N, C-alpha and C positions, 0 to 999 in steps of 0.2 A: 504493499499500500503506500510505502514511503510516509511522508507527513500527511496527516489527515486535517486538511483545511476546511472540512465540511462540518466540524464538531459544532461551531456556533450556530449554523443552520438547523442543524438536528435539535439543539436544545431549545431554540427558539420555536420551532415546530411542536416541541412538547409542552409549550405554553409556559416554559421558564423564564424568570427574569434574567437576562444575560449581560454581562460586563466583559468586554474584551480588553484584555491587556496588550498594550502596544507591543508589536513585534511577535505576537503568539503564532502566526502563520509560518514564520521561519525558525522558530524557537523549538529546540530538542532535535536529536539526531534523526537524519532521514532512515536510518536503520530501524524502521518501524513497521511491523506487521501484526497489529493487535488481534488476538483472537479470543479475548477475554478482558476482564477489568478486576481491579482490586480497590477495596475500600480502606481508607485510613482515617485516623484522627490527627490533628497537627500537634496535640500536647503543648499547645501555645498559651498565651497570656489569658486570664480569665476575663479580661474587659476588652472592648472594641468589637467592631463588626467583623473584620478580617485582619487582625493585627500580625498574623503570620505570612501576609502576602509577599513581602520583599524576600523572605526566607525561602518560600516556594517558588519564586521567580529566579532567584540568584543563587540559591544554595547555601551551605554552611562551609566553614573551614574544612571540614572533613568530607565533604559531598557536594560536588558542584550541581548547579541548578540546570533545568528546572527539575522541581521535586514532584510534580503532577502534571497531568494534563488539564484537570479542571479543579477548582477549589469551591467548596460551598461555604458561603459566608453565614454568620448568625442569623441575618435576616432572611435568609434563603437565596439571595443571588448566586448565580453559577457564573464565577470568574474562569474564563478561559485563557489558560496561561501558555500552552505548548501544544502545537500540532504534532510535534515529533515524538521520538522516545524520550521518556523522563526518567530520572533516577528515583524510584520509589520502592519498588518490590524487593530487590535485592535477591539474594540467594533462596531457594525454596521452589515451590512449584504448585500448580494445581490443575487436576485432570489432564496431564501431559503437557501442560504449558510451564515454561521455565524462562527466566531472564526478562529484563524489562522491555525487550523488544516485542514481547507476546502480549503485553497487557497494558490498557489504559490505567491511569491511577486518578483516583478521586481523593483528595484531601478535605476532610470536613473539620471546619474550625471548631475546636472543642478541647477542653483542658485534659480530657483523657481519664478523668476520675469521676466518682459520684458527687463531687462538688458542683457539678454542672448538669442540668437535666438533660437527658436524651429523650426529647419530646417526640410525640406522634408526627408533629409537623416536619421536624427535621429528619426523621426516619423516611418520611413519604418523600421529601424533596430529593434525598440521596437515591431513593429507588428510581424516581423520574430521571435523575441525571444519568444513572447507570443504564437505564433502558435506552435512553438517547445515544449514550456513547456506543453501545454494541449493536444498535439497531442495524440489520442488514449485514452484520458480521459474525455474530455469534448469539447463542441461546442464553437465558437466565442462568442455566446451570453452569456457565463460565464466569459467573460473577462470585467473587470470594472475598472474606475479610483478610486482612493481612495476617491475623492470627491463625487463619486456615492455611495460608500460603506458607508459614514458617511459624515453629513454636517459639521463635526467638521474640516474637511480638505479641501484644494484648489487644492491638486495635482492630477494628474500631471499637471503642467503648460501648458496652450495652447492646451492640448488635449482634443478634444470632444469625448465623449464616444461612439456614434453610428457610427460615421465616423471612428474611431480606430477600431471598432468591424467589420466593413465592410472590412477593409484592412486585419485583422486577417483572417477573413473568406476566403478571396481570397487566402492567403497563404496556408490555410488547405485544400483547394480544389486543390491545385497544381499550381495556378496561379502565376504570379510574380507582381511586383509593377506595377500600372498604369502608363502609360506615359503620359507626360504633355499635348500632342496634340491628345490624344486618342478620336476619335469621337465616338458617339453613333452608335449602330448598323444600317446597312442599312434600310431605310424605317421607322426609329423611329420618334418619336415627341420630339421636344425640345422647351420649352418655360418656361416662368418665370411669375408668377402671385402673386400680393399682394392683399390681401383682409383685410382691417384694422380691420374689426369686428371678423374676424375668424383666420387669420394668413397669413403666407407668404409660398408659395408653388413653387417649381421648379419641372417641368416634364421633366425628362431627359430619352430617351428612352421610356420604359414603367415602369419607376420607379418614384414613387411620393416622393419627399423630402419636409419635412415639417419643418417650423421654428416657433419659438415662435414670433419672431419679427426681424426686421432687424439687430438689435445688435447680436442676436444669429446666424444670417446668417454669417455676418462679422467675428465672433469669429471662425466659424466653418470653413469658408475658409482659415482664418489665420492660423489654426492649421494643415491644410493639404491642401495646395492651389492648388494642381494638381489633384485633384479628386473631384467629386461632394459630398457636405457635407450632411449628413443625421441627422436630429434632429427630431424625431417623439415624441412629448410630449404626456403625459396622458391627456391633456386638448382637444386633438383632437381625438374623437371616431374613431374606426376602421370604422365603418359604414359610418361617415361623410368623412373620407379620400377616401373610395372606391366610394362614390357617387361623390366627387369632381373630382377625376381621370376620372370617366366615363364622366362627363359633359366636361372636358377639352378635352378629346379625341374626343367627338362628335362635339364640337366647332371647333376643329382644322380640322376634315374632312369635315365640312360644309364650312370652309373659303378656303381651298385648292381645293374643288371641286372634 
Protein backbone atom coordinates (compact mmCIF):
# COMPACT_ATOMS: atom_id res chain seq x y z
CA UNK A 1 0.00 0.00 0.00
CA UNK A 2 2.85 2.41 0.81
CA UNK A 3 1.54 5.50 2.60
CA UNK A 4 -2.22 5.53 3.14
CA UNK A 5 -3.28 9.07 2.25
CA UNK A 6 -6.98 8.16 2.37
CA UNK A 7 -7.09 7.86 6.18
CA UNK A 8 -8.61 11.30 6.77
CA UNK A 9 -11.30 10.72 4.13
CA UNK A 10 -12.37 7.42 5.71
CA UNK A 11 -12.52 8.97 9.17
CA UNK A 12 -14.69 11.82 7.89
CA UNK A 13 -16.94 9.35 6.05
CA UNK A 14 -17.43 7.59 9.39
CA UNK A 15 -18.81 10.82 10.83
CA UNK A 16 -15.81 11.56 13.03
CA UNK A 17 -14.43 14.99 13.84
CA UNK A 18 -11.05 15.01 12.06
CA UNK A 19 -7.99 17.21 12.59
CA UNK A 20 -5.14 16.74 10.13
CA UNK A 21 -1.64 17.48 11.39
CA UNK A 22 0.52 19.37 8.90
CA UNK A 23 2.67 17.00 6.87
CA UNK A 24 0.73 13.86 7.76
CA UNK A 25 0.52 12.64 4.16
CA UNK A 26 4.31 12.19 3.95
CA UNK A 27 5.02 11.34 7.60
CA UNK A 28 6.06 7.79 8.41
CA UNK A 29 7.93 5.26 6.31
CA UNK A 30 6.52 4.23 2.94
CA UNK A 31 7.35 0.63 3.92
CA UNK A 32 3.76 0.18 5.02
CA UNK A 33 1.27 -2.53 4.17
CA UNK A 34 -1.22 -2.65 7.08
CA UNK A 35 -3.47 -5.70 7.45
CA UNK A 36 -4.64 -4.90 10.98
CA UNK A 37 -4.48 -2.29 13.70
CA UNK A 38 -3.40 -1.86 17.33
CA UNK A 39 -4.96 0.14 20.19
CA UNK A 40 -2.74 2.07 22.60
CA UNK A 41 -3.08 4.62 25.38
CA UNK A 42 -0.61 7.48 25.69
CA UNK A 43 0.01 7.28 29.47
CA UNK A 44 0.40 11.03 29.15
CA UNK A 45 -0.57 14.04 31.28
CA UNK A 46 -3.90 14.02 33.11
CA UNK A 47 -4.99 17.43 31.84
CA UNK A 48 -5.47 18.91 28.38
CA UNK A 49 -7.30 17.69 25.32
CA UNK A 50 -4.34 16.04 23.61
CA UNK A 51 -1.17 16.93 25.57
CA UNK A 52 0.79 14.04 24.02
CA UNK A 53 0.44 15.32 20.46
CA UNK A 54 4.00 16.56 19.95
CA UNK A 55 5.42 13.33 21.33
CA UNK A 56 3.21 11.29 19.01
CA UNK A 57 4.37 13.34 16.04
CA UNK A 58 8.07 13.69 16.76
CA UNK A 59 8.79 10.79 19.10
CA UNK A 60 10.96 10.51 22.20
CA UNK A 61 14.69 10.37 22.83
CA UNK A 62 14.55 6.59 22.65
CA UNK A 63 12.03 6.26 19.80
CA UNK A 64 11.66 8.47 16.72
CA UNK A 65 8.22 9.58 15.59
CA UNK A 66 5.64 9.21 14.35
CA UNK A 67 4.33 6.99 17.14
CA UNK A 68 0.90 6.36 15.63
CA UNK A 69 -1.21 6.97 12.56
CA UNK A 70 -4.15 8.48 14.42
CA UNK A 71 -4.50 9.97 17.90
CA UNK A 72 -7.81 10.19 19.74
CA UNK A 73 -8.15 13.34 21.82
CA UNK A 74 -10.14 13.50 25.04
CA UNK A 75 -12.94 15.40 23.28
CA UNK A 76 -13.22 12.66 20.64
CA UNK A 77 -11.39 14.43 17.80
CA UNK A 78 -9.35 12.13 15.56
CA UNK A 79 -5.93 13.65 14.84
CA UNK A 80 -4.40 12.23 11.66
CA UNK A 81 -0.65 12.15 12.27
CA UNK A 82 0.93 9.83 9.73
CA UNK A 83 0.02 8.10 6.49
CA UNK A 84 3.04 5.81 6.64
CA UNK A 85 4.48 3.27 9.03
CA UNK A 86 4.60 4.50 12.62
CA UNK A 87 6.68 3.24 15.54
CA UNK A 88 4.04 1.93 17.94
CA UNK A 89 3.61 -1.84 18.20
CA UNK A 90 7.20 -3.05 18.49
CA UNK A 91 8.05 -6.71 18.94
CA UNK A 92 5.19 -9.17 19.23
CA UNK A 93 2.34 -10.04 16.92
CA UNK A 94 -1.32 -10.78 16.36
CA UNK A 95 -2.95 -13.43 14.14
CA UNK A 96 0.12 -13.73 11.90
CA UNK A 97 0.89 -10.01 11.84
CA UNK A 98 4.26 -8.75 13.05
CA UNK A 99 6.16 -5.49 12.76
CA UNK A 100 4.96 -1.92 12.54
CA UNK A 101 4.63 -2.11 8.77
CA UNK A 102 1.74 -4.59 9.17
CA UNK A 103 -0.55 -2.54 11.44
CA UNK A 104 -2.07 0.89 11.87
CA UNK A 105 -1.62 2.46 15.29
CA UNK A 106 -4.24 4.35 17.29
CA UNK A 107 -3.12 6.24 20.40
CA UNK A 108 -5.88 7.22 22.82
CA UNK A 109 -5.11 10.16 25.09
CA UNK A 110 -5.44 8.58 28.54
CA UNK A 111 -3.32 8.42 31.68
CA UNK A 112 -3.40 4.64 31.55
CA UNK A 113 -4.74 4.07 35.07
CA UNK A 114 -8.06 4.04 36.93
CA UNK A 115 -7.47 7.72 37.75
CA UNK A 116 -9.18 8.54 34.44
CA UNK A 117 -12.54 7.13 33.39
CA UNK A 118 -12.68 4.84 30.38
CA UNK A 119 -16.09 6.06 29.30
CA UNK A 120 -18.59 4.56 26.89
CA UNK A 121 -18.15 7.54 24.57
CA UNK A 122 -14.39 7.06 24.39
CA UNK A 123 -14.70 3.33 23.74
CA UNK A 124 -17.20 4.00 20.98
CA UNK A 125 -15.06 6.67 19.31
CA UNK A 126 -12.04 4.37 19.36
CA UNK A 127 -14.06 1.60 17.70
CA UNK A 128 -15.29 3.98 15.02
CA UNK A 129 -11.73 5.12 14.32
CA UNK A 130 -10.46 1.55 14.10
CA UNK A 131 -13.28 0.53 11.78
CA UNK A 132 -12.44 3.45 9.50
CA UNK A 133 -8.72 2.60 9.53
CA UNK A 134 -9.15 -1.03 8.48
CA UNK A 135 -12.16 -0.60 6.20
CA UNK A 136 -11.44 -2.29 2.88
CA UNK A 137 -8.23 -3.84 4.20
CA UNK A 138 -9.02 -6.16 7.10
CA UNK A 139 -11.76 -7.49 9.34
CA UNK A 140 -12.43 -6.64 12.97
CA UNK A 141 -10.60 -9.80 14.06
CA UNK A 142 -7.36 -8.12 13.01
CA UNK A 143 -7.73 -5.28 15.54
CA UNK A 144 -6.02 -5.89 18.87
CA UNK A 145 -5.01 -4.16 22.07
CA UNK A 146 -1.27 -3.61 22.59
CA UNK A 147 -1.48 -5.96 25.59
CA UNK A 148 -2.66 -8.67 23.19
CA UNK A 149 0.19 -7.94 20.78
CA UNK A 150 2.78 -8.36 23.55
CA UNK A 151 2.71 -9.22 27.25
CA UNK A 152 5.19 -6.40 27.81
CA UNK A 153 2.35 -3.87 27.64
CA UNK A 154 -0.89 -3.13 29.49
CA UNK A 155 -2.62 -0.81 27.01
CA UNK A 156 -5.15 0.11 26.13
CA UNK A 157 -6.28 0.59 29.72
CA UNK A 158 -9.71 -0.84 30.52
CA UNK A 159 -10.25 -2.25 27.02
CA UNK A 160 -11.18 -5.88 26.51
CA UNK A 161 -10.03 -7.20 23.15
CA UNK A 162 -13.02 -9.32 22.14
CA UNK A 163 -15.59 -6.83 23.37
CA UNK A 164 -13.85 -4.08 21.42
CA UNK A 165 -13.62 -6.21 18.26
CA UNK A 166 -17.36 -6.88 18.47
CA UNK A 167 -17.97 -3.16 18.43
CA UNK A 168 -15.57 -2.58 15.50
CA UNK A 169 -17.35 -5.36 13.59
CA UNK A 170 -20.68 -3.65 14.18
CA UNK A 171 -19.38 -0.44 12.60
CA UNK A 172 -17.80 -2.30 9.69
CA UNK A 173 -21.17 -3.92 9.03
CA UNK A 174 -22.84 -0.51 8.90
CA UNK A 175 -24.45 -0.63 12.32
CA UNK A 176 -24.19 1.96 15.05
CA UNK A 177 -23.36 1.82 18.72
CA UNK A 178 -25.52 -0.47 20.83
CA UNK A 179 -28.00 1.36 23.02
CA UNK A 180 -27.99 0.85 26.80
CA UNK A 181 -31.41 -0.80 26.90
CA UNK A 182 -31.24 -2.70 23.63
CA UNK A 183 -33.00 -6.05 24.24
CA UNK A 184 -32.11 -9.42 22.75
CA UNK A 185 -34.04 -10.31 19.58
CA UNK A 186 -37.65 -11.52 20.06
CA UNK A 187 -37.83 -15.15 21.12
CA UNK A 188 -34.19 -15.23 22.19
CA UNK A 189 -32.79 -16.79 25.34
CA UNK A 190 -31.06 -14.81 28.06
CA UNK A 191 -29.44 -16.39 31.09
CA UNK A 192 -26.23 -16.42 33.10
CA UNK A 193 -24.52 -19.57 34.32
CA UNK A 194 -21.40 -20.00 36.45
CA UNK A 195 -19.61 -23.34 36.51
CA UNK A 196 -16.62 -23.08 38.84
CA UNK A 197 -14.70 -25.97 37.34
CA UNK A 198 -15.21 -24.85 33.75
CA UNK A 199 -15.85 -21.12 33.56
CA UNK A 200 -18.50 -18.45 33.56
CA UNK A 201 -20.99 -18.22 30.70
CA UNK A 202 -23.68 -15.80 29.63
CA UNK A 203 -26.16 -16.77 26.94
CA UNK A 204 -27.60 -13.63 25.31
CA UNK A 205 -29.87 -14.31 22.39
CA UNK A 206 -28.09 -17.14 20.66
CA UNK A 207 -24.60 -15.88 21.42
CA UNK A 208 -22.54 -17.56 24.14
CA UNK A 209 -20.21 -15.28 26.08
CA UNK A 210 -17.42 -17.01 27.98
CA UNK A 211 -15.32 -15.58 30.83
CA UNK A 212 -12.29 -16.99 32.60
CA UNK A 213 -13.69 -15.99 35.99
CA UNK A 214 -15.88 -13.38 37.63
CA UNK A 215 -12.96 -10.94 37.67
CA UNK A 216 -12.71 -11.15 33.88
CA UNK A 217 -16.47 -10.69 33.59
CA UNK A 218 -16.37 -7.57 35.79
CA UNK A 219 -13.42 -6.09 33.91
CA UNK A 220 -15.18 -6.64 30.59
CA UNK A 221 -18.39 -5.01 31.72
CA UNK A 222 -16.47 -2.08 33.18
CA UNK A 223 -14.64 -1.52 29.91
CA UNK A 224 -17.87 -1.35 27.91
CA UNK A 225 -20.84 -1.35 30.28
CA UNK A 226 -23.65 -1.01 27.76
CA UNK A 227 -22.97 -4.11 25.66
CA UNK A 228 -22.58 -7.80 26.48
CA UNK A 229 -18.93 -8.60 27.10
CA UNK A 230 -17.26 -11.33 25.10
CA UNK A 231 -14.14 -13.05 26.39
CA UNK A 232 -13.57 -16.45 24.84
CA UNK A 233 -10.32 -17.94 26.09
CA UNK A 234 -8.26 -20.68 24.47
CA UNK A 235 -8.79 -22.73 27.63
CA UNK A 236 -12.37 -23.37 26.49
CA UNK A 237 -12.28 -25.45 23.27
CA UNK A 238 -14.83 -24.68 20.56
CA UNK A 239 -16.41 -28.14 20.89
CA UNK A 240 -16.97 -27.62 24.63
CA UNK A 241 -18.52 -24.20 24.06
CA UNK A 242 -20.87 -25.56 21.40
CA UNK A 243 -21.90 -28.44 23.63
CA UNK A 244 -22.56 -26.14 26.57
CA UNK A 245 -24.62 -23.83 24.37
CA UNK A 246 -26.71 -26.73 23.11
CA UNK A 247 -27.29 -27.95 26.68
CA UNK A 248 -28.35 -24.48 27.83
CA UNK A 249 -30.82 -24.19 24.96
CA UNK A 250 -32.31 -27.62 25.73
CA UNK A 251 -32.57 -26.85 29.44
CA UNK A 252 -34.26 -23.53 28.77
CA UNK A 253 -36.74 -25.13 26.37
CA UNK A 254 -37.58 -27.81 28.92
CA UNK A 255 -38.02 -25.26 31.70
CA UNK A 256 -40.31 -22.99 29.69
CA UNK A 257 -42.29 -25.84 28.18
